[in-house]
N, C-alpha and C positions, 0 to 999 in steps of 0.2 A: 187226391187233389191234383197231383201232377198229371194224371190221365185226363181229368176234366179240363184242366188248363190247356194241355196240348191239343185236345180235340176242339176246343173253342178257338184256339189260335189257328189251327189248320182250316177251320171253317171261315176264317176271316171275320169274326164277330166284332172286333174293334181294332182301332189303331191308336197308338199313343201320340198325343198332340199337346201343345201348350194350351192352357185354359185361356179363352178369350174373355175379356172383361165384360161383365154384365150377363154372363151365362150361369145358369144354376147347375149344380152337380147333384146327381143321384148317387146314393151310397149303394154298397153291395155287401153281401155276407155269404158265408159258406153254410149250407144245410147238409147235415150228415144223416145217413140212414144205414141201418143194419139189414142186409138181405139174408134171409134164412132159406135153407134148402127144404125139400119136402119132408125130411125127417126132423126138422126143427133145429138143426145145427147151423152155426153161422157159416154162410156161404162166402160172403165178401162184405167189405165195408165200402159204402158209396158216398161220394161228396158231390154236391151240386152247387154251382155259383148262382145266386139269385140276386136280382136288383131290388132295392128298397123303393118299389113303385109308389108306396103310400106318401112319399115326399113330393111326387109330381103334382103340378098344378094344371087344372083343366084350362085349355086355351093357350098355355105357355109351353108345356112339355108334351102335351098330347091333345088330340081332338076327339078321336073315337076310341072305343075299346073293343077288343075282339078276343074271344076265348075259344081256341080250337078244341072242342070237346065233342066226343061222339054221343049222340042221344041214345037213351036206353032203348027206344023203339028200334033203332038201327042195330043195336047189339042183339036184341031179341030176334029180329029178322035174320041176322047172320047165323045165330045158333039154330034157329028153326031150319034154315037151308042146310046146315051141316047135318042135322038129324035126318031130314027128308032124303037127302042125297047120299047118306051114309058115308060122308067124307071123314077122313081122320082129322082130329082136332088136337093141336099141340099148344102148350103154353110156353112162352119165352119171356125172357127179361132183356130189355134193351139196355145196353151198356151206356150209350150216350144218346139223348134225345135233344133235338134242336128245334127251335122255332125258326123256320126258314124264311120268315118274313123280313124283307129289307125295310129299313126305317126311312121314312121321308123327313121326319123331324130331326133336328140336331139335338141329340141327347148325349150329355157328358156324364161319365161315371167315375167315381174315385177308383184309384188303382186297387187291385185285389189285396185283401188283408193277407199278409204273409208272402206276397209276391210283388213287392214294389220294385220297379226297374232300378237296377244298380247304377249309381252315378247320375241319376236323374234328379233334377231340382223338384221342389215340392209343387211347382206349378204345372206338372205334367199330369194329364188325366187321360182316360180312355174315351174316345169318341166312338159311340156304338154305331156300327153299320147294320147289324142284325139284332133282332129282339132277343131278350133274355127273359127267363121266368121271373115274374114279379112286376115287370113293366106293365103299364096300362096301355 
C-alpha cells in the first residue's frame, strides 16, 4: 500500500484541500491482488487504490466516460506481426499503472483509508488532479 501511495503522490494525483461547501465527495477503497509466478508460487502482494465512481452523478461529477482498453482486434494484429516477423515476445507485469488523464472537473475524494493526514481536521479531502481507477 505504501508503494502505491508513494507512486500516486509522486505522480501528483491529488492535493489535500479543505472541502468547499456544496461539493460532493467520492469515496475510495483499497483493492488487493495476489500475483503468482509461473510456477504458481506467490510472487508478490499488490494493492491498488480505486475510487468509488458509482457514487458520481452524471452532469455533476462527470460528463463523459472513457475507458482506455485495447481492442481484441489490435491484440490479434500485434501477435500476428510478432509471429510473421519472428520477433521475441515477452510477458511483463507493470508494478504501477496510471491513468494519465488530467481532470477538468472538480472531483473531491475522501482521504485514503489507513492514511489520513496526521493533525488534519475532518474537513480535509483530496482534490483529484488526475484520474483514478473507478472514476467515470
